[in-house]
C-alpha positions in Angstrom: 0.0 0.0 0.0 1.3 3.5 -0.8 0.6 6.5 1.4 0.0 10.0 -0.1 0.7 12.8 2.3 1.6 16.3 1.4 3.8 16.1 -1.7 5.0 12.6 -0.8 4.0 9.2 -2.0 5.7 6.5 -0.1 5.2 2.7 0.3 4.4 1.6 3.9 7.5 -0.6 3.9 9.7 2.3 2.8 8.1 4.5 5.4 8.8 1.9 8.1 12.4 1.7 7.0 12.8 5.5 7.0 11.1 5.8 10.4 13.1 2.9 11.8 10.0 0.9 12.9 8.7 -2.5 11.9 6.4 -2.2 8.8 3.5 -3.9 10.8 3.6 -0.9 13.2 3.0 1.5 10.3 -0.2 -0.5 9.5 -1.3 -0.3 13.1 -0.7 3.5 13.1 -2.8 3.8 10.0 -5.7 1.8 11.4 -5.6 3.5 14.7 -4.7 0.4 16.6 -1.5 1.9 18.0 -0.1 5.4 18.6 3.5 6.1 17.7 5.9 7.6 20.3 6.9 11.2 19.8 10.3 10.3 18.3 8.7 7.9 15.9 6.0 10.4 14.9 8.8 12.9 14.2 10.6 10.4 12.0 7.4 9.6 10.1 6.7 13.3 9.5 10.2 13.8 8.2 9.9 10.8 5.9 6.5 12.1 4.5 7.8 15.7 4.3 5.1 17.1 6.6 4.9 18.4 10.1 3.9 16.4 13.1 1.0 18.8 13.5 -0.3 17.8 10.1 -0.1 14.1 11.1 -1.9 14.8 14.4 -4.5 17.3 13.3 -4.8 17.1 9.5 -5.0 20.1 7.2 -6.4 23.5 8.0 -9.4 22.5 5.8 -9.9 19.4 7.9 -9.8 21.4 11.1 -12.3 24.0 9.7 -14.7 21.3 8.5 -14.6 19.7 12.0 -15.1 23.0 13.7 -17.9 24.4 11.6 -20.8 22.1 11.2 -22.8 24.5 9.0 -21.8 23.5 5.5 -23.2 26.6 3.8 -21.2 28.9 6.2 -18.1 26.8 5.7 -18.5 27.1 1.9 -18.9 30.9 2.3 -15.7 31.2 4.4 -13.8 29.2 1.8 -15.1 31.5 -1.0 -14.2 34.6 0.9 -10.7 33.3 1.6 -10.0 33.5 -2.2 -10.8 37.3 -2.3 -8.2 40.1 -1.9 -7.1 41.1 1.6 -9.1 44.3 1.6 -12.3 42.4 0.9 -11.5 39.8 3.6 -10.9 42.6 6.0 -14.3 44.1 5.3 -16.0 40.7 5.9 -14.1 40.3 9.2 -15.1 43.8 10.3 -18.7 43.0 9.5 -18.5 39.8 11.5 -16.9 41.5 14.4 -19.7 44.1 14.4 -22.4 41.5 14.1 -20.9 39.5 17.0 -20.5 42.6 19.1 -24.1 43.6 18.6 -25.4 40.1 19.3 -23.3 39.9 22.5 -24.5 43.3 23.6 -28.1 42.4 23.0 -27.6 39.2 25.0 -26.1 41.1 27.9 -28.9 43.7 27.9 -31.5 41.0 27.9 -30.2 39.3 31.0 
């Protein structure tokens, strides 16, 4: 089986050799049956040319998809992200104002 992570494509046996672990352990890590020690995780990350954070947490897109359950809102954020900085700043200012107003209304109501 070949793993594709970041810009790397590597065979599980090659990964095991580069990370200095037995190839069966690589399979266990993939299936979630075992967790590599920090030094092994670091060697795996180097072999795959990614960070340990990437291995532990996934991509920024993975994190945002996990954090935002509203698919429409997530899609809108992804579209806004492609706009120029001045447009993104405007959206952020609008969101800040909206959140501030909602928080203020909540405080006044209590």
